[in-house]
N, C-alpha and C positions, 0 to 999 in steps of 0.2 A: 517301159524299160526299168531296169534297176538303177536307182539313183544313189550316189554315194558322194562323200566329200572328203577332202584330204585331212588326215590327222595333223595336229599342230607339229611343226618341225621339231620342237623340243621333245615331244613324245617319241617321234621317230628316231631322233638321235639317241635317246635313252635306250630305245629298243635294240639298236645296232651297236651300242657302245662296246660290247665284247668282241666285235668282229672287225677285221681289217680287209676282208675280201668278200664281197657280196654280189649277188645277182639282183638287179632291180628290174622286175618284170611288170610290164603294163599289159593292157588288153585293148583290142580294137573295137570292142562291142559297146555295151551300155555305158561303162564308165568313161569311154572316149567321147560319147555323145554328150554327156553331162560335164565334160571338161575336167574330169578328176583323175583319169588313169590311162589316157591314150599316149601315143608316142611323144607328143609335145610335153605332156606332164612328166613322162619318164625323164626327158632331157632336163627339164627345169628342176626336178627334185634331185637328180644326180648332181647337177651343178651346185645346188644349195648344200647338199651333204658334203661334197668335196670341200667347198669353201669353209663350212663350219668346222670340219675336222682339221683342215690345214690351219685355221685360226687357233685351234686348240693344241696345235703342235703335233698332230697325228695325221698321217696319210691314210687314205682308204682307196682300195681298188674296187671299182664298180663296173660290172658287166651290164650294159643296158640292152634289154630286149623288149619287144612289144609283140606279144602273141596274138594270133587271130582271135582266139578265145581261150580263157583259162577254165572254162566249165566243160571242156571237151577233152577227153584223154589223148586223142591223137595230136592235138596242139600242145598240150602240156608236155608231151614226150619230146617236143622240139628242142628242149634244153638238155636232154639226157646226155648228149655227147660231152658237155663241159660242166654240168652241174656239180660233179664230184670235186672240181677244182676250187670250189668256193665254200665259205663257212656258213652262209645263210642265204635264204631267198626272201627278199623284201617284195611282196606282191602289192601292186596298186590296182588290183582287180577287186571285185566284190568279195564278200565273205566266202562265197562258193569257190572262187578261184584260189583263195588262200588255202582252203581245205583240200582242194584237188592237188595243190602243190605238196601239201603235207602228206597226202596219201601216196603220191607217186615217188616222192623223195624222202623216204622214211628216216634216213640218217642225217638229214639237213634241216635245220629249223626253218619254218615258213612263218614269216612275220607280216602282219597287216599294216599297210601304209594308208588305208582309207577306213572311214567309218561308213558302213553300208546302212542306208537310211530307209528306203521304201521303194515300192513299185509305183511309178508315176509318169507324168508327162510334163512337157514344157508349157508354161503360161506365157512367157516372153523370154527374150534373150537373158540368160543368167538366172532364171527363176523356174523352179520345178515344184510340182505339187503332187502329193500322194493321191492315188486313185484306186488302188487295189491292195488288199492284204492277203490275197491268195488263200481264201478260206475254203476253197475246194467244192463249193456248192453255190454256183452263181444264180442270183435272183434278179439280175438287171432287166430281164424281160417283164418283171412285175413292177418295177420301180422307175420306169421311164428311162432306163439307161444310166441311172445315177445310183451309186453303190451306198446303201445305208450302213454297211459295216464300216466303211472307210470315211464317208462324208459326215455321218452322225458321230459326234464325240462319244456317245454312249453305245454306239453300234446297235441301236434299236431296230428291230424288224417290224414292230407295230407302233410306229411313231405318228406324230411328234409327241414329245414328252410333256409339253405344256410349259416348259421353262424358257423357251425362246422369246425374244422381243424384237419386233420390227425386222424379222428375218435373220436375226443374229443369234448365236448360241450362247446359252447362259454360262457355259464353261469358259468361254473366251469371246468377248464381244467383237473381236476382230474376225472370228470365224463365222461363215454363213451357216445357218441351220440346214443340215443335210435334208431333213424332211420337208422344210419349206421349199427347197430346190426340187425335191421329188414332186410335191404337190403342184408347184408351178409348171413343171414339165408335163405332168399328166393332164393338167388343164389345157395346155397348149396343144397336146395330142388329141384332145377330146375324149380322153379315157379316164378322167377323174372319177366320174360317177360309178363306172364299172369296176375300176381297180381299187379305189380307196376304201370301199366298203368290204373288200375281201379280207378275210383273216388268213395270215400266212400259216401254213402248217407248222407244227413244232419242228424246230430246226435240228437237223442231224449234225451236231458239232464234231462228230468223229472225223469229218473230212478236213477240219481245221488243224492248225499246228498243235492244239492242246492234246491231240492224240498221239504225240510223238513224231518221230521222223516219218515223212511221207515219201511214197514212191509211186511212180506211174510206169506200168509195164504195157507196152504195145507189142503183142505177139506178132502182128503183121510186119513189124519192122526189125524184129530180132533176127540174128543170123546164126 
């Protein structure tokens, strides 16, 4: 899932300082799971913003909505009927949601209430860890299901680098060496001898974000 975290309230207040009527839009998908932008977070943020503005001697009108998704046009269109009555949209979805709001409501500022961090998963209650950078050419079948692009601090495809010690990364001793994890996993699978001596082919980085905006087209799903 996409993991995000709330911007500091001071930053949000500065962002909306020019406006007295806003839509505060949450999302029921990824950011709800990581407790950053779901219905509960919409209510809490709205309350905090109203209190802060009242304390400053200014009232603010906030329309609270939580859409099924903000990365899907049909749901973003759900506020079309009243969006024009407000001065700005404060989105607490991921960065994709903010951009979709901006694209669909061209005359209304779309503001980000979250910092989008990474694609990851839950380690424990309240803790999420990055697992994927969306590089567009997955090699998990070669590395025991552990991503070298994400888990290795240097994103090495032919590791390890030789700088790790006792299974920890030289970049940060709190981080596990991604390639040590890969080696241990391949050994557990009985595939170390076969896999580790293989040289990865030269990687086609054109599928990663360095090549500009990416797009996937499924002709079988188009209407």
